[in-house]
N, C-alpha and C positions, 0 to 999 in steps of 0.2 A: 440176897446178894450183897456182898461186902462192897461198900463204896469207899472211894478214896478221893473226895473232892479236892483236898489241897494239892494232890499230885496233878490232877487235871488242870487246875488253875495255873500251876507252875509250868506245865507243858505249853499252855496257851500263851503265856507271857514270855517264854524263853526267846523266841525270835525277836522280840521287841527290845531286849536288853542291849545296852552298849557292849560291844565286844572289845575288851582290852587287848586281846591278841591282835585284832585287826588294826587297832590304833598303833600298837607297837610295830606292826608290819610296815605301816606307811611311814613311821618315823625312821626306821632303819632303811627302808627303800629310798627315802629322800636323801639320807646320808650317803648311800651308795651312789646315787646319781650325782651328788655334789662332788664326791671324791673322784668319780669317773671323769667329770668335766675338767677338774683341776689337773689330773694326771695326763689325760689324753690331749688336751689342747695347749698344754704348756710347751712352748717353743715349736709349735706345729709348723711354722713357716721357716724354721731353721733346719739345716743350712740352706742358704739361698742358691744352691746349685743342684744340678741333676744328681739324684741318688739311685744307685742300683738299677732296677728294672723300670724306673721312670723313663728311661730311654725308649723302652718299647711302648708302654701304655700311654705315656704322654704323647708320643708320636702318633699312635693310633687314634687318640682323641683328636689330634690335629687333622688327620685324614678324614674323620667323620665330619668335622666342621667344614672341610674343603670338599667333601663328597667324593673323595678319591678312593678307588677300590684297592684293597690289600688282602693279603692272605695271612691268617693266624690260625693256630691249632686249637683255639678256644672259641666257644660260641660267643655271640656278639654283645649280650646285654651289658656286661660290666663295662666294656669299652664305650658303648653308647652312653651309659650313665656318666662316665668320666667326661666324655665330650659335651654332654648336656650341661654338666656342672661348670665346665670351663666356659661354654658359650654364655650361660646366664651370668657368670661372674666377670665377664669382660674379656676373656681370652679370645684372640682372633684367629688362632690356628696357624700362625706363621712361624713359631719357634721350631727349630730343627730337632731338638732333643738328641743331639748327635752322640754324646758319650757321657758317662758319669764324671762328675767334677766340673762340668761346664756351667758357668754362671748364668743365671736367668736374666740378669741385666735389664730389669724393668718389666719383664714378661709377667703377665697376670696369671701366675701359676697357683696362687694362694687358694683360690676358690676350689680347684680340683683336690688339693691336699685336704682342705677343711671338710669337703664332702666325704672323702674316703674315711677321714678320721671320725666324722660324726657317725657314720654307719658302724665303724669298728667299735666306737664307744657304746653304742646301744647293746652290744653283746653282753655287757656286764649286768645291767638291770634285768635284761631278759633271762639271764642265767639265774639270777636271784628268784625271779618269779617262777621259773620252771621247777627249781628244786623245792620251793615252798609249796607249790601245788602238788608235787609228787609225794612229799613227806609230811606236810603240815607243820614243819619245824622251822622256826625263825633262825635257830642256831645253825641248822644245816644250810639254809639259804645264805646266811651271812658268811659262813665259812667258804662255801662254794664261790660266791661272788668275789670274796677277798682273794682267793687263789688266782682268779682271772684278772682282777683289778690291779694287783701288785706284781704281776709278772712283767718284767721289763721287755721280754721278747714280744709279748702281745702289743705293748705300746709301740715298739719299733716297727712292727709289721703293719700297724694301723695308721701310722702318721704320714704315709707317702702315697703317691699316685700309683696304686697297685690294684690288682684284682682281688688280692687276699682278704682285705677287710670287707669288701662287698660280698664275696663268697661266704665268709664266716657269718656275716650279718644275716643273709638269707637262710643259711643252714640253721642257725640258732632260732630264727623266727619260725622256721618249719617245725622244729621240735616244740617250741612254745605253743603253736597252734595245735599240734598233735596232743599235747598234754591238756590243753583247754577243752578240746573236743571230748577226750576221754573223761575228763572231770564232769562235764555237763551231762554226758551219757550216764555216768554212774549216779548222778544226782537226779536222774529221771527227768532231765530237761531236754530230751531229744525233740527235734522239730520245733523248738522255740527259735525266736529271732537270734538270740545269742548263740545258739548251737549252729544255726545256718551260717552266721557270720564267721565263726571260727573254722568251720569246714572250708568255706571259700577262701578264707585267709590262708589256711594251710596249703590248699591247692595252688594258690597264687605264689606263695613262697617257694614251694617245690619247683614250679616252673621257672621262677627267677634263679634259684640255685643252679638248676641245670643250664639255664641261659647264660651263666657266668663261666662255669667250667664243667667238663664232663664228670669230674669227681663228685658233682652234686648227685650223681646216681646213688652214692652211698647213703645219703640221708633219705632219698626216695625209698630205698630198700628198708631202712629203719622204720619209716612211717608206714610202709606197706605191711611189715611184720606186726607192728603195733595195732594197725587197723584190723588185721586178721584176728589178733588176740581179743580186741574189743568186740568184734562181731561174734566170736565164740562165746564170750561172756554174756552177750545179749541173748544168744540162742539158748544158753543155759538158764536164763531167767524165766522160770515157769509161770510167773505172774503175767507174762506177755505172750500173746498169740504168735504163732510162727510167722504170720503175715507181717508182724512188726519187724522181725529180723530181715525179711525179704525187702521191706521198704528201706531199712538201714543199708542193706547191701546196694540197692539201686542208687540211693542218694550218694553214698560214698564213692561209687563208681563214677557218678556224674561229677562230683566235686574234686575228687582226688586222682582221677584218671583222664576223663574227657576234657574237663575244664583246663587242667595244666597243659595237656597236649595242645589244645587250640591256642592257648596263650603263648606257649613256647614257639609254635609255628608263627604266631603274630610277631614275635620278636625278630624272627628271620625275615619276615615280610618287610618290616621297617628297615632292617639292615640292608636288604637288597635294593629297596627303593631309594634309600639315602645314598648308598655308595654306587652311584650310577655313572661315574666317570672312570676311564681307564687309569690303571695305576700299576704299581710294582708286582701285584699278585696275579695279574691276568693269566700268565703262563701256566699256573697250576691247574687251570680249569679248561674244560673242553672248548672247542672252537665255537660251538653253539652258544655256550654260556657267555663267551667273550663278545659275541655279537650284540649283547644287550648293553654294553658299556660304551658310553659316549667317548669318542677319541680313540677307541680301539680300531685297528685296521679293518676289523670285520663289522664295525657298527655302521649300519645303513650302507654296507659296502656294495660296490658294483664291481663284479669280476666275471670272467667267463664262467659259464655254468659247467663246461667240460674241460678236461685237461688235454692239451695237445702236445705233440712232440715239438720241442723248442721252447716250451713254457718254463718260466722260473717259478718254483713252488717252495713252500715250506711244508714239512711233514710233522704232524702232531701225533704223539703216541696216545693210544686209548687208555693206557694204564691210569688208574686214579692218581692224579697229581703228576701224570706223565708229561715230559717236556718235549721240546722240538729236536728233531735230528740235527746234529750240530757237528761242526769240525772247526779246527784252527791249525795254525802252522806248526804247533808243537807235536813232537813224536812221542810214541810210547818209549819209556826208558828201558834200559837193558834189564833183561830178566822178566819182562812182561810181554812176551811174544815178539813178533818181528818189529824192528825199529822203523815203523812206518807212521804215517800221520794219524793222530788220535781221532776217533769218532766217538761222540758222547751224545747224551740228551741234556738240554739246558732249558730251565723253566722260564726264562725271560726272552722276550723278543730281541732279536739281534741280527745283524747283517750276515753273521756266520751261520745262520739257520737256512740259508737259501741254496737251492739245488736246481740245476738245469736238467730237464728231461730230454734224453738223447736216444736216437736209434742205437740199437746194439751193434749194428754192422755197417753203418755209414754215417756221414755227416749230413746234417739238415741243410737244405738250400733254401734261402729266403724266397726264391721264385717258385718253389714247389707248392703244390696244393696242400692246404692245411690238413693234417691227419690227426684224428682224435685217438688218444690212448684207449685201448680196449682191454677187457678182461682176458687174461691168458697171454698177453703179448710180452715180449722181452724188451728191456730198456737198460741203458746205463744212466746213472745219476752223477752229474759232475758238480762238485762243490764250487760255487761261483767265485768265492774269494781266493781260493788256493789253486783252482783249476785241476784238482785231483779227483779221481772217480771213487765212488763208494765200492768197497772191495772186501772180499773175504777169502780165506784160504785155510788149509788144515793146520793152523797154529792154535794153541790153546788161548782162550780169552784171558785177559789180565787177572780177573778175579774169579769168574765162574768157569772152572777148569773143564767142565763137561761140554762147554760150548766152544765154537770157533771164534777166533779173533776177527773183528771188523776194523778195517783201516781205510785211510785215504791213500790212493796209489796212482802212480803215473805222473806225466808231465804235460802241462797244457792240454789236458783232456784226453791224452793218449795213454792207454793202459794195456791190459791184457784180458784174456778170457775170463779171469776171476772177477771182472767188473760187471758181469752180466747178471741181471735179476729178472725173474718172472713176476709180473704183476697179477695178483688174484683179487677179485672183488668177493668179499665174504658173502656167500649166498647168491652170487651173481650168475647171470645166464651167459651162455657163450656169446662172445663179441659184444657184451654189454659195455657201454661207454663209461669211463671213469668220471665221476662228478666231484666238483669241489665241495668240501665240507661233509657232504652226506654219505659218500662211499666209504665203507670200511675196507681197508686194503691190507693185503699181506704181500711181502716182498720175499720170494723164494729164490735162494741162490741157485743159478742154473747148473753149476758143476757139483757143488757140495750138497745140494738138496737140503738146505737148512733155512730157517726163517729168521729174517732180521727182527731183532727184539731188544728190549731193554730189561736187564736183570733186576733193576731197582736198587742195585748196590752202588754205594757212593765211592767214587774213585779217591785215592789219596791226593795229597796236595799237588803231585805232578800232573794230575788230571783236573786240577782246579776244583776238586770236590763236586764235580758234575757226575751224572749217572752213567754207569757202564752200558755200552751197546755191544751186543754179541750176535752170533748166528747160531740158533738153536736147532739141533737135528730133530727135536720133537716139534713137528709142525703143528701140534695142537696147543702150543703155548698161547695162553690168553693175553700175554703182554706183547704179542707179535702183531697187534692190530694198529693200523695207522690211518690217518685221514689227511687229505690235502687241505691246508688252511688258507694260505695266500696263493694266489694264482695270477701271475703276470704274463699276459700274452695279448699284444695289441691287435692281432689279426682275427680275433674272435669277438663277437658282440658280448656286451656285459649285461648281467642281470643283477637285480637288487636282492640281497640275501636276508632281508628283514623277515621274510616269511618263514625262515628256518630257525628263528630265535625261539628258544624253549620257554615254557611257561614257568610259573612260580614253583609248582611241585617238583618239576624236573631239576630246577636250580637248588631247591631246598635239599633234595636227596643227594645231589652231586656235592653240595657244600659239606655235607656230613661225611661222605666218603673221603673227600680230600682232607678234612680235618682229622679224621680218625687215623688215616695213613700218616699224616704229618706228625701227629702226636706219638704214634708208635715208633717213628723213625728219628725222634729227637736225639741228637748226640751232643756230648759236651764240647764247648768251644775250647780252643787252646788256652791253657792257663786258668780255666774256670774251676772254681771250687765246687765239687759235687759231693754227695754223701750217700750212704747206704742206710736202709731202714733200721738196722740194728743200732746205729749210732744216735738216732733221734731221741728216744726216750731218756737216754742217759746224758743228754746235753753234751755230747762228745766234742763237737766243734761248731762254732758259730759261722757267721757269714758277714763280711764287710758290706755295709751299705754306702759308706763314704770313706774314702782313703785320703782325703785332703788333710790339712792340719787340724780341721774339726772332724774328728773321726766318729762314725756311727757303726756299731757292731751288733748284729742280730745274735743274741744269746739268751736263753731262758734264765730266769732267776733260779739258781741251783737248789736253793732250799725248797722252792715250790716243786721243781721238776723231780728231784730225788725223793721227796716225801710223797709225791703222787705215786711213784712206783711202789713204795712201801704200802700205801693204802690199797693199791690194786691187789697186791699179794694178800693183805689182810682180808679184803672183801672175798676173794676166791675161797680162802680157807673157811671163813665164817659161813659163807653161803653153802658150801659143800657140807659142812658139819650140820648146819640147820636143816638142810634138805634130807640128810640121812636120819637125823633125829625125828623129823616129821614123818618120814616113811616108816620108821620103826615104831611109831606110835608114842614116842616120848613127848612130842609137842603136837598141839592141835592149832593149826593156823586159822581155824574158824572161831576159836575162842576169842571173845572181845578183849580179854586181858592181854592177848598177844598181837592185837591188831597193829599197834604202833611198830612193833618189831618187823612183822611181815610186810607192812607197807614200805618200810625203809629198805628191806631186802629186795622187794619187787622193783622199787625205784632204782636201786643200785644195779639190778640185773639189766634194766633197759639202758642205763647210762654206760654200763660195761659193754653191752652190745653195740652201742654207738661208737665207743672207743675202738672196739675190734673192727667194725665195718669201715672205719675211717683210717685204720692203720694197716691191718693185715694185707689188704689187696696190693699194697705197694711192694710187698715181697715178691709178687709174681710179675711185676712190670719189667719189661725190657728196656724202656726208655730211660733217659737220664733223669736222675732224681736230685732234689735239693732239700736242705734242712727245713725250709718253710712249709713243705708239704705236710709236716707233722702237726701243725698248729690246729687244724680242725679237730683232730683226735684229742689234742691237749685240752680243749674246752670240755669234752665229755669226761676226761680223766679228772679235771679240776672239780667238776660238779659231783663226780663220784666220791672224791675225797671228802667233800662237805657232808655227804650222806653217811659215809662210813664213820667219820669223826663223831657225828651226832649219834649214830647207832651205838658206838662204843661207850659214850659218856651219858646217855639219856637216863640211866638208872642211878647215876651218882647223885649225891646231895647237891642242891642247887648252888651252894657256895663253891663247891669243888668244880662243878661244871663251868661256872662263870670264871673261876680262876684259870682253868685249863684253856678256855676259849680266849681269855685275855692274854695269856702267855703265848698262845699260838699266833694270835693276831699281832702281838708285839714283835715276835721273831720275824714274821712276814714283813712287817713294816720296816724293821731294822735292815733286813736283807734287800728290800726295795731301795732304801736310801743309799746303801752301799753300792749297789750295782746300777743305779739309775743313770750314771754318766754314760753307760753303754748305749742307752736309748736317747738321751738328751744331748750327747756330744762330749767327747774327750779331747782336751787340749794338752799340750806339753808332751813329755816323754812317754813312750809306750810302757806297758806293764813289765817288760823285760828289764827295764832299768830301775835301779834301786831307788832313785829319787822320784819315781812316778807315783802319783796319788793312787794309782790302780795296782801298784806292785803287790800288795798283800792279798789281792783278790784273784790272782791268777792261780786258781786252785787245781787246774788241770793243765798239763803241758801242751795239750792240743788247742787250748784257747789262745787266740792270736792277737788279742787286743793289747 
């Protein structure tokens, strides 16, 4: 047998040698961290006034500190972390965050900004590590991190009290964990402590991403697809028994499905326990939900158990996010049905939500015996503030033309036969008594045989943007369900309603139903700058964060954004050609000589998939969209650019590669310095004026700085 002792000795000693590539990695990694800190924390506390959506998320942080309940379309984790950072850094939760441009005047806002900036800054080194693990190339890692590091748009979005830096941090951390798990699996380190750590880390980051915004679902899909690919490769490893794949499947289900789900629910448990005081968001939730909020009229409430004729009540619609039956002195305008008093639903508690339950054919006499309202009986409902009755007639509803109009009609409680409604308890027995809170009711118009309902459509400004109320001839309308919430009647004994308060799971699911509906129904405010998905990758228009003399404008570095698009096109062409050549037998991806090439292409494919998942779904969304929604996709695009740049240059002579890399980084650095005033603040004339320092940088007419 031929022996080769030198080769054996060499193989034994190989792991003990110093790895110059590893040393170079840590040098570059340290440089990336240093530059990240310098660019992200420069002027982080300027300007010292409220900027853009700090009005929302700063205010919500205050509400957490004060434990005041509110409604928001996003899950709670990001806002809770903002509140925690404010509390730890000395903010007391009393600042109003009324409008952009308002001075902080000594308010301790700095801690919240620094916290958001710190999380946003960590995206850069994590991106470096992700690309290095995917490709094994320091050049690819350096280029990818430079594209994120030197983008002025990323700096702008990271330096303020917003959910975006928190969301993008957790998203990038999820991808980092995904890559680390895959790398450990490929290196046959499954079930080691390191492997377990990165699995739980990935699951935790997935829960956190979803806990900040629902768009975290996109990275959950990416990690899910990558996990399926990993498990498929494990199954194809014939050196391992099938039981090994089964164990992998069970562990990943535990760490990437069950653990994130429990953690996500725990975030909501904290959210609901902390926000235990009544606030502005109560009306978006059911009566039972509200009964858990201290200070709400239903909290530990004592009211009559049953509804009697003569009682003053409020009616809450069962539709998710449904409001209270409401009226006011204003009439429907000409062209929107009969010019009678408007009837709407309103999501906030108000005196104009109160209605008096009356007999349909006589007036109540205080000396009469108390009569409880029963299933199937007829009533009139008189609006207590305007003394007009709830009314419907064969006129078209203002927005939903297949429904009848509902109005307030009459004078001093006297109307006509179109004011009569039949009360039905859903699933109720004959003569069953109507109960406060727990009875689900329908109100059927006696003459028109239509059901009182809310269409969910928002009225124009003449209706104060409240929700339309109609009478639907389709009696099976699921939005035609109501319940009595407040019940004022002194002649009946009162009972405590604490027993009807829902548990955590009921409130958890109701919170999601309300958030999802609220998200889908988001509409632009008057004068608000919105955008369309086609505009985002081309950097079509930015967004003002501050419009005072010290101006901040969210816009991407055009060199970075436009070259990103070029590299996406190059990747698609290269990948398709390589796949065709491999399928035709011209290339063998199992050949060790081609390993570097196919490793880069596989890495590019996953990053391209991440970009698609974080960009394409917005084309199908009906809600209002903004420029900043593109930035998670931008991170994947920038990492892909580094991978493609390395792929195109890796076979060139080392001197030429270094020259091209240096030239590319030089151009990025120059463009960063030129456009950095957009992020750090512009003073003086706007770019439209010839004497402005930014005049020569207004490369597109749609840029407004």
